[in-house]
mmCIF file of the N, C-alpha and C atoms, coordinates in Angstrom:
data_MODEL
# 
_entry.id   MODEL 
# 
loop_
_atom_site.group_PDB 
_atom_site.id 
_atom_site.type_symbol 
_atom_site.label_atom_id 
_atom_site.label_alt_id 
_atom_site.label_comp_id 
_atom_site.label_asym_id 
_atom_site.label_entity_id 
_atom_site.label_seq_id 
_atom_site.pdbx_PDB_ins_code 
_atom_site.Cartn_x 
_atom_site.Cartn_y 
_atom_site.Cartn_z 
_atom_site.occupancy 
_atom_site.B_iso_or_equiv 
_atom_site.pdbx_formal_charge 
_atom_site.auth_seq_id 
_atom_site.auth_comp_id 
_atom_site.auth_asym_id 
_atom_site.auth_atom_id 
_atom_site.pdbx_PDB_model_num 
ATOM 1   N N  . MET A 1 1  ? 0.761  -1.072 0.117   1.00 0.00 ? 1  MET A N  1 
ATOM 2   C CA . MET A 1 1  ? 0.134  -0.105 0.094   1.00 0.00 ? 1  MET A CA 1 
ATOM 3   C C  . MET A 1 1  ? 0.937  0.962  -0.167  1.00 0.00 ? 1  MET A C  1 
ATOM 4   N N  . ALA A 1 2  ? 1.814  1.396  0.461   1.00 0.00 ? 2  ALA A N  1 
ATOM 5   C CA . ALA A 1 2  ? 2.792  2.573  0.703   1.00 0.00 ? 2  ALA A CA 1 
ATOM 6   C C  . ALA A 1 2  ? 3.610  2.662  -0.573  1.00 0.00 ? 2  ALA A C  1 
ATOM 7   N N  . LEU A 1 3  ? 3.852  1.360  -1.393  1.00 0.00 ? 3  LEU A N  1 
ATOM 8   C CA . LEU A 1 3  ? 4.625  1.718  -2.019  1.00 0.00 ? 3  LEU A CA 1 
ATOM 9   C C  . LEU A 1 3  ? 3.551  2.190  -3.624  1.00 0.00 ? 3  LEU A C  1 
ATOM 10  N N  . LEU A 1 4  ? 2.337  1.948  -3.649  1.00 0.00 ? 4  LEU A N  1 
ATOM 11  C CA . LEU A 1 4  ? 1.325  2.620  -4.087  1.00 0.00 ? 4  LEU A CA 1 
ATOM 12  C C  . LEU A 1 4  ? 1.097  4.093  -4.237  1.00 0.00 ? 4  LEU A C  1 
ATOM 13  N N  . THR A 1 5  ? 1.165  4.323  -2.862  1.00 0.00 ? 5  THR A N  1 
ATOM 14  C CA . THR A 1 5  ? 1.185  5.803  -2.476  1.00 0.00 ? 5  THR A CA 1 
ATOM 15  C C  . THR A 1 5  ? 2.462  6.783  -2.926  1.00 0.00 ? 5  THR A C  1 
ATOM 16  N N  . LEU A 1 6  ? 3.528  6.118  -2.828  1.00 0.00 ? 6  LEU A N  1 
ATOM 17  C CA . LEU A 1 6  ? 4.853  6.634  -2.999  1.00 0.00 ? 6  LEU A CA 1 
ATOM 18  C C  . LEU A 1 6  ? 4.853  6.527  -4.556  1.00 0.00 ? 6  LEU A C  1 
ATOM 19  N N  . ALA A 1 7  ? 4.134  5.846  -5.633  1.00 0.00 ? 7  ALA A N  1 
ATOM 20  C CA . ALA A 1 7  ? 4.198  5.757  -6.659  1.00 0.00 ? 7  ALA A CA 1 
ATOM 21  C C  . ALA A 1 7  ? 3.257  6.795  -7.442  1.00 0.00 ? 7  ALA A C  1 
ATOM 22  N N  . MET A 1 8  ? 2.110  7.248  -6.616  1.00 0.00 ? 8  MET A N  1 
ATOM 23  C CA . MET A 1 8  ? 1.101  8.340  -6.854  1.00 0.00 ? 8  MET A CA 1 
ATOM 24  C C  . MET A 1 8  ? 2.046  9.809  -6.680  1.00 0.00 ? 8  MET A C  1 
ATOM 25  N N  . LYS A 1 9  ? 2.813  9.936  -5.635  1.00 0.00 ? 9  LYS A N  1 
ATOM 26  C CA . LYS A 1 9  ? 3.390  10.691 -5.538  1.00 0.00 ? 9  LYS A CA 1 
ATOM 27  C C  . LYS A 1 9  ? 4.392  11.581 -6.625  1.00 0.00 ? 9  LYS A C  1 
ATOM 28  N N  . TYR A 1 10 ? 5.180  10.311 -6.909  1.00 0.00 ? 10 TYR A N  1 
ATOM 29  C CA . TYR A 1 10 ? 5.874  10.248 -8.075  1.00 0.00 ? 10 TYR A CA 1 
ATOM 30  C C  . TYR A 1 10 ? 5.523  11.014 -9.254  1.00 0.00 ? 10 TYR A C  1 
ATOM 31  N N  . LYS A 1 11 ? 4.153  10.266 -9.622  1.00 0.00 ? 11 LYS A N  1 
ATOM 32  C CA . LYS A 1 11 ? 3.238  10.720 -10.966 1.00 0.00 ? 11 LYS A CA 1 
ATOM 33  C C  . LYS A 1 11 ? 2.996  11.787 -10.986 1.00 0.00 ? 11 LYS A C  1 
ATOM 34  N N  . THR A 1 12 ? 2.513  12.518 -9.446  1.00 0.00 ? 12 THR A N  1 
ATOM 35  C CA . THR A 1 12 ? 2.114  13.999 -9.299  1.00 0.00 ? 12 THR A CA 1 
ATOM 36  C C  . THR A 1 12 ? 3.150  14.788 -9.515  1.00 0.00 ? 12 THR A C  1 
ATOM 37  N N  . ILE A 1 13 ? 4.419  14.544 -9.109  1.00 0.00 ? 13 ILE A N  1 
ATOM 38  C CA . ILE A 1 13 ? 5.477  15.196 -9.276  1.00 0.00 ? 13 ILE A CA 1 
ATOM 39  C C  . ILE A 1 13 ? 5.681  15.425 -10.751 1.00 0.00 ? 13 ILE A C  1 
ATOM 40  N N  . LEU A 1 14 ? 6.348  14.498 -11.253 1.00 0.00 ? 14 LEU A N  1 
ATOM 41  C CA . LEU A 1 14 ? 6.408  14.197 -13.036 1.00 0.00 ? 14 LEU A CA 1 
ATOM 42  C C  . LEU A 1 14 ? 5.334  15.078 -13.297 1.00 0.00 ? 14 LEU A C  1 
ATOM 43  N N  . ASN A 1 15 ? 3.977  14.761 -13.364 1.00 0.00 ? 15 ASN A N  1 
ATOM 44  C CA . ASN A 1 15 ? 3.162  15.544 -13.950 1.00 0.00 ? 15 ASN A CA 1 
ATOM 45  C C  . ASN A 1 15 ? 3.230  17.263 -13.496 1.00 0.00 ? 15 ASN A C  1 
ATOM 46  N N  . SER A 1 16 ? 3.822  17.743 -12.484 1.00 0.00 ? 16 SER A N  1 
ATOM 47  C CA . SER A 1 16 ? 3.936  19.284 -12.132 1.00 0.00 ? 16 SER A CA 1 
ATOM 48  C C  . SER A 1 16 ? 5.175  19.759 -13.057 1.00 0.00 ? 16 SER A C  1 
ATOM 49  N N  . ILE A 1 17 ? 5.846  19.048 -12.979 1.00 0.00 ? 17 ILE A N  1 
ATOM 50  C CA . ILE A 1 17 ? 7.150  18.995 -13.725 1.00 0.00 ? 17 ILE A CA 1 
ATOM 51  C C  . ILE A 1 17 ? 7.032  19.266 -15.268 1.00 0.00 ? 17 ILE A C  1 
ATOM 52  N N  . LYS A 1 18 ? 6.230  18.360 -15.872 1.00 0.00 ? 18 LYS A N  1 
ATOM 53  C CA . LYS A 1 18 ? 5.997  18.440 -17.316 1.00 0.00 ? 18 LYS A CA 1 
ATOM 54  C C  . LYS A 1 18 ? 5.075  19.577 -17.737 1.00 0.00 ? 18 LYS A C  1 
ATOM 55  N N  . ASP A 1 19 ? 3.906  20.282 -16.493 1.00 0.00 ? 19 ASP A N  1 
ATOM 56  C CA . ASP A 1 19 ? 3.209  20.966 -16.894 1.00 0.00 ? 19 ASP A CA 1 
ATOM 57  C C  . ASP A 1 19 ? 4.125  22.331 -16.901 1.00 0.00 ? 19 ASP A C  1 
ATOM 58  N N  . PHE A 1 20 ? 5.022  22.458 -15.927 1.00 0.00 ? 20 PHE A N  1 
ATOM 59  C CA . PHE A 1 20 ? 5.764  23.730 -15.971 1.00 0.00 ? 20 PHE A CA 1 
ATOM 60  C C  . PHE A 1 20 ? 6.825  23.903 -17.031 1.00 0.00 ? 20 PHE A C  1 
ATOM 61  N N  . LEU A 1 21 ? 7.275  22.644 -17.394 1.00 0.00 ? 21 LEU A N  1 
ATOM 62  C CA . LEU A 1 21 ? 7.923  22.956 -18.868 1.00 0.00 ? 21 LEU A CA 1 
ATOM 63  C C  . LEU A 1 21 ? 7.116  22.972 -20.096 1.00 0.00 ? 21 LEU A C  1 
ATOM 64  N N  . ALA A 1 22 ? 5.895  22.272 -20.122 1.00 0.00 ? 22 ALA A N  1 
ATOM 65  C CA . ALA A 1 22 ? 5.016  22.937 -21.410 1.00 0.00 ? 22 ALA A CA 1 
ATOM 66  C C  . ALA A 1 22 ? 4.570  24.343 -21.182 1.00 0.00 ? 22 ALA A C  1 
ATOM 67  N N  . ARG A 1 23 ? 4.349  24.988 -20.013 1.00 0.00 ? 23 ARG A N  1 
ATOM 68  C CA . ARG A 1 23 ? 4.575  26.513 -19.944 1.00 0.00 ? 23 ARG A CA 1 
ATOM 69  C C  . ARG A 1 23 ? 5.584  27.116 -20.471 1.00 0.00 ? 23 ARG A C  1 
ATOM 70  N N  . LEU A 1 24 ? 6.544  26.772 -19.849 1.00 0.00 ? 24 LEU A N  1 
ATOM 71  C CA . LEU A 1 24 ? 7.961  27.228 -20.328 1.00 0.00 ? 24 LEU A CA 1 
ATOM 72  C C  . LEU A 1 24 ? 8.167  27.538 -21.803 1.00 0.00 ? 24 LEU A C  1 
ATOM 73  N N  . ILE A 1 25 ? 7.965  26.491 -22.240 1.00 0.00 ? 25 ILE A N  1 
ATOM 74  C CA . ILE A 1 25 ? 7.864  26.435 -23.615 1.00 0.00 ? 25 ILE A CA 1 
ATOM 75  C C  . ILE A 1 25 ? 6.711  27.405 -24.475 1.00 0.00 ? 25 ILE A C  1 
ATOM 76  N N  . ASP A 1 26 ? 5.770  27.241 -23.996 1.00 0.00 ? 26 ASP A N  1 
ATOM 77  C CA . ASP A 1 26 ? 4.465  28.227 -24.524 1.00 0.00 ? 26 ASP A CA 1 
ATOM 78  C C  . ASP A 1 26 ? 4.915  29.717 -24.651 1.00 0.00 ? 26 ASP A C  1 
ATOM 79  N N  . VAL A 1 27 ? 5.733  30.153 -23.364 1.00 0.00 ? 27 VAL A N  1 
ATOM 80  C CA . VAL A 1 27 ? 6.310  31.500 -22.991 1.00 0.00 ? 27 VAL A CA 1 
ATOM 81  C C  . VAL A 1 27 ? 7.643  31.320 -24.293 1.00 0.00 ? 27 VAL A C  1 
ATOM 82  N N  . LEU A 1 28 ? 8.570  30.745 -24.159 1.00 0.00 ? 28 LEU A N  1 
ATOM 83  C CA . LEU A 1 28 ? 9.701  30.892 -25.179 1.00 0.00 ? 28 LEU A CA 1 
ATOM 84  C C  . LEU A 1 28 ? 9.694  30.913 -26.595 1.00 0.00 ? 28 LEU A C  1 
ATOM 85  N N  . VAL A 1 29 ? 8.915  30.182 -26.937 1.00 0.00 ? 29 VAL A N  1 
ATOM 86  C CA . VAL A 1 29 ? 8.550  30.083 -28.411 1.00 0.00 ? 29 VAL A CA 1 
ATOM 87  C C  . VAL A 1 29 ? 8.381  31.224 -29.036 1.00 0.00 ? 29 VAL A C  1 
ATOM 88  N N  . PRO A 1 30 ? 7.316  31.864 -28.610 1.00 0.00 ? 30 PRO A N  1 
ATOM 89  C CA . PRO A 1 30 ? 7.216  33.315 -29.581 1.00 0.00 ? 30 PRO A CA 1 
ATOM 90  C C  . PRO A 1 30 ? 8.157  34.304 -28.976 1.00 0.00 ? 30 PRO A C  1 
ATOM 91  N N  . ILE A 1 31 ? 8.700  34.173 -27.963 1.00 0.00 ? 31 ILE A N  1 
ATOM 92  C CA . ILE A 1 31 ? 9.981  35.241 -27.931 1.00 0.00 ? 31 ILE A CA 1 
ATOM 93  C C  . ILE A 1 31 ? 11.079 34.889 -28.657 1.00 0.00 ? 31 ILE A C  1 
ATOM 94  N N  . VAL A 1 32 ? 11.196 33.651 -28.775 1.00 0.00 ? 32 VAL A N  1 
ATOM 95  C CA . VAL A 1 32 ? 12.512 33.444 -29.984 1.00 0.00 ? 32 VAL A CA 1 
ATOM 96  C C  . VAL A 1 32 ? 11.971 33.330 -31.491 1.00 0.00 ? 32 VAL A C  1 
ATOM 97  N N  . SER A 1 33 ? 10.416 33.449 -31.654 1.00 0.00 ? 33 SER A N  1 
ATOM 98  C CA . SER A 1 33 ? 9.938  33.506 -32.915 1.00 0.00 ? 33 SER A CA 1 
ATOM 99  C C  . SER A 1 33 ? 10.225 35.144 -33.347 1.00 0.00 ? 33 SER A C  1 
ATOM 100 N N  . VAL A 1 34 ? 9.893  35.989 -32.470 1.00 0.00 ? 34 VAL A N  1 
ATOM 101 C CA . VAL A 1 34 ? 10.063 37.060 -32.764 1.00 0.00 ? 34 VAL A CA 1 
ATOM 102 C C  . VAL A 1 34 ? 11.611 37.513 -32.928 1.00 0.00 ? 34 VAL A C  1 
ATOM 103 N N  . SER A 1 35 ? 12.253 37.315 -32.051 1.00 0.00 ? 35 SER A N  1 
ATOM 104 C CA . SER A 1 35 ? 13.825 37.628 -32.132 1.00 0.00 ? 35 SER A CA 1 
ATOM 105 C C  . SER A 1 35 ? 14.015 37.090 -33.544 1.00 0.00 ? 35 SER A C  1 
ATOM 106 N N  . LEU A 1 36 ? 13.933 36.019 -34.067 1.00 0.00 ? 36 LEU A N  1 
ATOM 107 C CA . LEU A 1 36 ? 14.342 35.507 -35.535 1.00 0.00 ? 36 LEU A CA 1 
ATOM 108 C C  . LEU A 1 36 ? 13.684 36.672 -36.269 1.00 0.00 ? 36 LEU A C  1 
ATOM 109 N N  . LEU A 1 37 ? 12.557 36.772 -36.111 1.00 0.00 ? 37 LEU A N  1 
ATOM 110 C CA . LEU A 1 37 ? 12.317 37.907 -37.182 1.00 0.00 ? 37 LEU A CA 1 
ATOM 111 C C  . LEU A 1 37 ? 12.751 39.005 -37.179 1.00 0.00 ? 37 LEU A C  1 
ATOM 112 N N  . LEU A 1 38 ? 12.783 39.665 -36.103 1.00 0.00 ? 38 LEU A N  1 
ATOM 113 C CA . LEU A 1 38 ? 13.686 40.951 -35.898 1.00 0.00 ? 38 LEU A CA 1 
ATOM 114 C C  . LEU A 1 38 ? 15.001 40.945 -36.442 1.00 0.00 ? 38 LEU A C  1 
ATOM 115 N N  . GLY A 1 39 ? 15.662 39.659 -35.969 1.00 0.00 ? 39 GLY A N  1 
ATOM 116 C CA . GLY A 1 39 ? 16.862 39.519 -36.583 1.00 0.00 ? 39 GLY A CA 1 
ATOM 117 C C  . GLY A 1 39 ? 17.130 39.413 -38.304 1.00 0.00 ? 39 GLY A C  1 
ATOM 118 N N  . ILE A 1 40 ? 15.806 38.631 -38.742 1.00 0.00 ? 40 ILE A N  1 
ATOM 119 C CA . ILE A 1 40 ? 16.125 38.682 -40.291 1.00 0.00 ? 40 ILE A CA 1 
ATOM 120 C C  . ILE A 1 40 ? 15.961 40.331 -40.894 1.00 0.00 ? 40 ILE A C  1 
ATOM 121 N N  . ILE A 1 41 ? 14.903 40.954 -40.059 1.00 0.00 ? 41 ILE A N  1 
ATOM 122 C CA . ILE A 1 41 ? 14.557 42.450 -40.600 1.00 0.00 ? 41 ILE A CA 1 
ATOM 123 C C  . ILE A 1 41 ? 15.963 43.446 -40.034 1.00 0.00 ? 41 ILE A C  1 
ATOM 124 N N  . PHE A 1 42 ? 16.099 43.523 -38.879 1.00 0.00 ? 42 PHE A N  1 
ATOM 125 C CA . PHE A 1 42 ? 17.420 44.346 -38.534 1.00 0.00 ? 42 PHE A CA 1 
ATOM 126 C C  . PHE A 1 42 ? 18.795 44.017 -39.018 1.00 0.00 ? 42 PHE A C  1 
ATOM 127 N N  . GLY A 1 43 ? 18.775 42.770 -38.917 1.00 0.00 ? 43 GLY A N  1 
ATOM 128 C CA . GLY A 1 43 ? 20.308 42.170 -39.115 1.00 0.00 ? 43 GLY A CA 1 
ATOM 129 C C  . GLY A 1 43 ? 20.708 41.689 -38.049 1.00 0.00 ? 43 GLY A C  1 
ATOM 130 N N  . PRO A 1 44 ? 21.994 40.644 -38.024 1.00 0.00 ? 44 PRO A N  1 
ATOM 131 C CA . PRO A 1 44 ? 22.494 40.515 -36.868 1.00 0.00 ? 44 PRO A CA 1 
ATOM 132 C C  . PRO A 1 44 ? 23.210 41.382 -36.006 1.00 0.00 ? 44 PRO A C  1 
ATOM 133 N N  . GLU A 1 45 ? 23.439 42.643 -36.437 1.00 0.00 ? 45 GLU A N  1 
ATOM 134 C CA . GLU A 1 45 ? 24.201 43.298 -35.391 1.00 0.00 ? 45 GLU A CA 1 
ATOM 135 C C  . GLU A 1 45 ? 23.311 43.997 -34.457 1.00 0.00 ? 45 GLU A C  1 
ATOM 136 N N  . ALA A 1 46 ? 21.935 43.717 -34.680 1.00 0.00 ? 46 ALA A N  1 
ATOM 137 C CA . ALA A 1 46 ? 21.158 43.942 -33.655 1.00 0.00 ? 46 ALA A CA 1 
ATOM 138 C C  . ALA A 1 46 ? 21.184 43.516 -32.202 1.00 0.00 ? 46 ALA A C  1 
ATOM 139 N N  . PRO A 1 47 ? 21.074 44.568 -30.981 1.00 0.00 ? 47 PRO A N  1 
ATOM 140 C CA . PRO A 1 47 ? 21.678 44.034 -29.969 1.00 0.00 ? 47 PRO A CA 1 
ATOM 141 C C  . PRO A 1 47 ? 21.130 42.627 -29.130 1.00 0.00 ? 47 PRO A C  1 
ATOM 142 N N  . PHE A 1 48 ? 19.756 42.548 -29.157 1.00 0.00 ? 48 PHE A N  1 
ATOM 143 C CA . PHE A 1 48 ? 19.455 41.021 -28.232 1.00 0.00 ? 48 PHE A CA 1 
ATOM 144 C C  . PHE A 1 48 ? 19.126 40.395 -29.752 1.00 0.00 ? 48 PHE A C  1 
ATOM 145 N N  . VAL A 1 49 ? 18.589 40.680 -30.519 1.00 0.00 ? 49 VAL A N  1 
ATOM 146 C CA . VAL A 1 49 ? 17.826 39.989 -31.507 1.00 0.00 ? 49 VAL A CA 1 
ATOM 147 C C  . VAL A 1 49 ? 19.186 39.240 -32.352 1.00 0.00 ? 49 VAL A C  1 
ATOM 148 N N  . GLY A 1 50 ? 20.158 39.975 -32.816 1.00 0.00 ? 50 GLY A N  1 
ATOM 149 C CA . GLY A 1 50 ? 21.508 39.420 -33.496 1.00 0.00 ? 50 GLY A CA 1 
ATOM 150 C C  . GLY A 1 50 ? 21.944 38.262 -32.865 1.00 0.00 ? 50 GLY A C  1 
ATOM 151 N N  . ASP A 1 51 ? 21.847 38.558 -31.416 1.00 0.00 ? 51 ASP A N  1 
ATOM 152 C CA . ASP A 1 51 ? 22.542 36.973 -30.420 1.00 0.00 ? 51 ASP A CA 1 
ATOM 153 C C  . ASP A 1 51 ? 21.799 36.088 -31.101 1.00 0.00 ? 51 ASP A C  1 
ATOM 154 N N  . VAL A 1 52 ? 20.330 36.106 -31.028 1.00 0.00 ? 52 VAL A N  1 
ATOM 155 C CA . VAL A 1 52 ? 19.423 34.759 -31.103 1.00 0.00 ? 52 VAL A CA 1 
ATOM 156 C C  . VAL A 1 52 ? 19.562 34.674 -32.499 1.00 0.00 ? 52 VAL A C  1 
ATOM 157 N N  . TYR A 1 53 ? 19.619 35.320 -33.647 1.00 0.00 ? 53 TYR A N  1 
ATOM 158 C CA . TYR A 1 53 ? 19.870 35.290 -34.888 1.00 0.00 ? 53 TYR A CA 1 
ATOM 159 C C  . TYR A 1 53 ? 21.214 34.085 -35.498 1.00 0.00 ? 53 TYR A C  1 
ATOM 160 N N  . LYS A 1 54 ? 22.006 35.112 -34.715 1.00 0.00 ? 54 LYS A N  1 
ATOM 161 C CA . LYS A 1 54 ? 23.180 34.218 -34.834 1.00 0.00 ? 54 LYS A CA 1 
ATOM 162 C C  . LYS A 1 54 ? 23.508 32.846 -34.372 1.00 0.00 ? 54 LYS A C  1 
ATOM 163 N N  . ASN A 1 55 ? 22.661 32.513 -33.247 1.00 0.00 ? 55 ASN A N  1 
ATOM 164 C CA . ASN A 1 55 ? 22.533 31.172 -32.355 1.00 0.00 ? 55 ASN A CA 1 
ATOM 165 C C  . ASN A 1 55 ? 21.977 30.220 -33.342 1.00 0.00 ? 55 ASN A C  1 
ATOM 166 N N  . ILE A 1 56 ? 20.966 30.800 -33.986 1.00 0.00 ? 56 ILE A N  1 
ATOM 167 C CA . ILE A 1 56 ? 20.002 29.836 -34.820 1.00 0.00 ? 56 ILE A CA 1 
ATOM 168 C C  . ILE A 1 56 ? 20.911 29.516 -36.088 1.00 0.00 ? 56 ILE A C  1 
ATOM 169 N N  . SER A 1 57 ? 21.270 30.162 -36.557 1.00 0.00 ? 57 SER A N  1 
ATOM 170 C CA . SER A 1 57 ? 22.231 30.130 -37.589 1.00 0.00 ? 57 SER A CA 1 
ATOM 171 C C  . SER A 1 57 ? 23.244 29.257 -37.597 1.00 0.00 ? 57 SER A C  1 
ATOM 172 N N  . ASP A 1 58 ? 23.908 29.280 -36.667 1.00 0.00 ? 58 ASP A N  1 
ATOM 173 C CA . ASP A 1 58 ? 24.829 28.647 -36.118 1.00 0.00 ? 58 ASP A CA 1 
ATOM 174 C C  . ASP A 1 58 ? 24.638 27.275 -36.110 1.00 0.00 ? 58 ASP A C  1 
ATOM 175 N N  . LEU A 1 59 ? 23.425 27.269 -35.489 1.00 0.00 ? 59 LEU A N  1 
ATOM 176 C CA . LEU A 1 59 ? 22.739 25.735 -35.055 1.00 0.00 ? 59 LEU A CA 1 
ATOM 177 C C  . LEU A 1 59 ? 22.542 25.155 -36.455 1.00 0.00 ? 59 LEU A C  1 
ATOM 178 N N  . LEU A 1 60 ? 21.588 25.713 -37.281 1.00 0.00 ? 60 LEU A N  1 
ATOM 179 C CA . LEU A 1 60 ? 21.492 25.308 -38.384 1.00 0.00 ? 60 LEU A CA 1 
ATOM 180 C C  . LEU A 1 60 ? 22.662 25.004 -39.580 1.00 0.00 ? 60 LEU A C  1 
ATOM 181 N N  . ASN A 1 61 ? 23.452 25.640 -39.461 1.00 0.00 ? 61 ASN A N  1 
ATOM 182 C CA . ASN A 1 61 ? 25.101 25.140 -39.794 1.00 0.00 ? 61 ASN A CA 1 
ATOM 183 C C  . ASN A 1 61 ? 25.689 24.168 -39.545 1.00 0.00 ? 61 ASN A C  1 
ATOM 184 N N  . LEU A 1 62 ? 25.363 23.502 -38.245 1.00 0.00 ? 62 LEU A N  1 
ATOM 185 C CA . LEU A 1 62 ? 26.214 22.698 -37.704 1.00 0.00 ? 62 LEU A CA 1 
ATOM 186 C C  . LEU A 1 62 ? 25.395 21.591 -37.837 1.00 0.00 ? 62 LEU A C  1 
ATOM 187 N N  . ILE A 1 63 ? 24.194 21.553 -37.806 1.00 0.00 ? 63 ILE A N  1 
ATOM 188 C CA . ILE A 1 63 ? 23.183 20.408 -37.920 1.00 0.00 ? 63 ILE A CA 1 
ATOM 189 C C  . ILE A 1 63 ? 23.341 19.875 -39.572 1.00 0.00 ? 63 ILE A C  1 
ATOM 190 N N  . GLY A 1 64 ? 23.729 20.771 -40.595 1.00 0.00 ? 64 GLY A N  1 
ATOM 191 C CA . GLY A 1 64 ? 23.501 20.375 -41.898 1.00 0.00 ? 64 GLY A CA 1 
ATOM 192 C C  . GLY A 1 64 ? 24.535 21.362 -42.611 1.00 0.00 ? 64 GLY A C  1 
ATOM 193 N N  . SER A 1 65 ? 25.499 20.845 -43.548 1.00 0.00 ? 65 SER A N  1 
ATOM 194 C CA . SER A 1 65 ? 26.142 21.573 -44.304 1.00 0.00 ? 65 SER A CA 1 
ATOM 195 C C  . SER A 1 65 ? 25.602 22.474 -45.042 1.00 0.00 ? 65 SER A C  1 
ATOM 196 N N  . ASP A 1 66 ? 24.639 22.217 -45.903 1.00 0.00 ? 66 ASP A N  1 
ATOM 197 C CA . ASP A 1 66 ? 23.743 23.019 -46.671 1.00 0.00 ? 66 ASP A CA 1 
ATOM 198 C C  . ASP A 1 66 ? 22.636 24.156 -45.853 1.00 0.00 ? 66 ASP A C  1 
ATOM 199 N N  . GLY A 1 67 ? 22.345 23.571 -44.439 1.00 0.00 ? 67 GLY A N  1 
ATOM 200 C CA . GLY A 1 67 ? 21.086 24.129 -43.776 1.00 0.00 ? 67 GLY A CA 1 
ATOM 201 C C  . GLY A 1 67 ? 19.748 23.286 -44.047 1.00 0.00 ? 67 GLY A C  1 
ATOM 202 N N  . LEU A 1 68 ? 19.596 23.192 -45.125 1.00 0.00 ? 68 LEU A N  1 
ATOM 203 C CA . LEU A 1 68 ? 18.440 22.530 -45.495 1.00 0.00 ? 68 LEU A CA 1 
ATOM 204 C C  . LEU A 1 68 ? 17.823 21.181 -44.587 1.00 0.00 ? 68 LEU A C  1 
ATOM 205 N N  . LEU A 1 69 ? 18.974 20.359 -44.291 1.00 0.00 ? 69 LEU A N  1 
ATOM 206 C CA . LEU A 1 69 ? 18.955 19.343 -43.658 1.00 0.00 ? 69 LEU A CA 1 
ATOM 207 C C  . LEU A 1 69 ? 18.453 20.109 -42.248 1.00 0.00 ? 69 LEU A C  1 
ATOM 208 N N  . GLY A 1 70 ? 19.287 20.846 -41.693 1.00 0.00 ? 70 GLY A N  1 
ATOM 209 C CA . GLY A 1 70 ? 19.126 21.418 -40.214 1.00 0.00 ? 70 GLY A CA 1 
ATOM 210 C C  . GLY A 1 70 ? 17.600 21.797 -40.079 1.00 0.00 ? 70 GLY A C  1 
ATOM 211 N N  . LEU A 1 71 ? 16.859 22.981 -41.283 1.00 0.00 ? 71 LEU A N  1 
ATOM 212 C CA . LEU A 1 71 ? 15.478 23.232 -41.638 1.00 0.00 ? 71 LEU A CA 1 
ATOM 213 C C  . LEU A 1 71 ? 14.495 22.037 -41.280 1.00 0.00 ? 71 LEU A C  1 
ATOM 214 N N  . VAL A 1 72 ? 14.967 21.212 -42.136 1.00 0.00 ? 72 VAL A N  1 
ATOM 215 C CA . VAL A 1 72 ? 14.064 19.921 -42.042 1.00 0.00 ? 72 VAL A CA 1 
ATOM 216 C C  . VAL A 1 72 ? 13.876 19.192 -40.727 1.00 0.00 ? 72 VAL A C  1 
ATOM 217 N N  . ALA A 1 73 ? 15.068 19.239 -39.978 1.00 0.00 ? 73 ALA A N  1 
ATOM 218 C CA . ALA A 1 73 ? 14.968 18.411 -38.735 1.00 0.00 ? 73 ALA A CA 1 
ATOM 219 C C  . ALA A 1 73 ? 14.322 19.565 -37.617 1.00 0.00 ? 73 ALA A C  1 
ATOM 220 N N  . ILE A 1 74 ? 14.764 20.768 -37.277 1.00 0.00 ? 74 ILE A N  1 
ATOM 221 C CA . ILE A 1 74 ? 13.781 21.495 -36.428 1.00 0.00 ? 74 ILE A CA 1 
ATOM 222 C C  . ILE A 1 74 ? 12.418 21.832 -37.035 1.00 0.00 ? 74 ILE A C  1 
ATOM 223 N N  . ILE A 1 75 ? 12.010 21.468 -38.267 1.00 0.00 ? 75 ILE A N  1 
ATOM 224 C CA . ILE A 1 75 ? 10.450 21.466 -38.526 1.00 0.00 ? 75 ILE A CA 1 
ATOM 225 C C  . ILE A 1 75 ? 9.635  20.063 -38.249 1.00 0.00 ? 75 ILE A C  1 
ATOM 226 N N  . ILE A 1 76 ? 10.757 18.612 -38.204 1.00 0.00 ? 76 ILE A N  1 
ATOM 227 C CA . ILE A 1 76 ? 10.184 17.699 -37.506 1.00 0.00 ? 76 ILE A CA 1 
ATOM 228 C C  . ILE A 1 76 ? 10.189 17.883 -36.103 1.00 0.00 ? 76 ILE A C  1 
ATOM 229 N N  . ILE A 1 77 ? 10.882 18.594 -35.237 1.00 0.00 ? 77 ILE A N  1 
ATOM 230 C CA . ILE A 1 77 ? 11.027 18.587 -33.584 1.00 0.00 ? 77 ILE A CA 1 
ATOM 231 C C  . ILE A 1 77 ? 9.946  19.706 -33.579 1.00 0.00 ? 77 ILE A C  1 
ATOM 232 N N  . LEU A 1 78 ? 9.537  20.625 -34.234 1.00 0.00 ? 78 LEU A N  1 
ATOM 233 C CA . LEU A 1 78 ? 8.437  21.381 -33.922 1.00 0.00 ? 78 LEU A CA 1 
ATOM 234 C C  . LEU A 1 78 ? 7.015  20.766 -33.931 1.00 0.00 ? 78 LEU A C  1 
ATOM 235 N N  . ALA A 1 79 ? 6.814  20.050 -35.237 1.00 0.00 ? 79 ALA A N  1 
ATOM 236 C CA . ALA A 1 79 ? 5.909  18.928 -35.341 1.00 0.00 ? 79 ALA A CA 1 
ATOM 237 C C  . ALA A 1 79 ? 5.654  18.320 -34.471 1.00 0.00 ? 79 ALA A C  1 
ATOM 238 N N  . TYR A 1 80 ? 6.521  17.563 -33.640 1.00 0.00 ? 80 TYR A N  1 
ATOM 239 C CA . TYR A 1 80 ? 6.840  16.783 -32.666 1.00 0.00 ? 80 TYR A CA 1 
ATOM 240 C C  . TYR A 1 80 ? 5.981  17.176 -31.634 1.00 0.00 ? 80 TYR A C  1 
ATOM 241 N N  . LEU A 1 81 ? 6.745  18.392 -31.403 1.00 0.00 ? 81 LEU A N  1 
ATOM 242 C CA . LEU A 1 81 ? 6.191  19.363 -29.927 1.00 0.00 ? 81 LEU A CA 1 
ATOM 243 C C  . LEU A 1 81 ? 4.839  20.058 -29.920 1.00 0.00 ? 81 LEU A C  1 
ATOM 244 N N  . LYS A 1 82 ? 4.329  20.115 -31.282 1.00 0.00 ? 82 LYS A N  1 
ATOM 245 C CA . LYS A 1 82 ? 2.947  20.560 -31.170 1.00 0.00 ? 82 LYS A CA 1 
ATOM 246 C C  . LYS A 1 82 ? 1.855  19.530 -30.644 1.00 0.00 ? 82 LYS A C  1 
ATOM 247 N N  . LYS A 1 83 ? 2.215  18.297 -30.719 1.00 0.00 ? 83 LYS A N  1 
ATOM 248 C CA . LYS A 1 83 ? 1.195  16.998 -30.690 1.00 0.00 ? 83 LYS A CA 1 
ATOM 249 C C  . LYS A 1 83 ? 0.901  16.734 -29.146 1.00 0.00 ? 83 LYS A C  1 
# 
């Protein structure tokens, strides 16, 4: 009986962590999206926006040499997160 209670507590804790991470992603995705858009508009030299733009650009270059593979991988990841 005590094992069942302990398992329920762990499940509750894991569900609260999952909910917190989902809310955090819901906040961060629009911020990164706007930062990327502003980085494209104003260029990579913009103060905060340029750093996000450069980091995403470096990530795409790291994932795939031509960047297309990286873009496809990011689209697949985002489609998975939408589920």
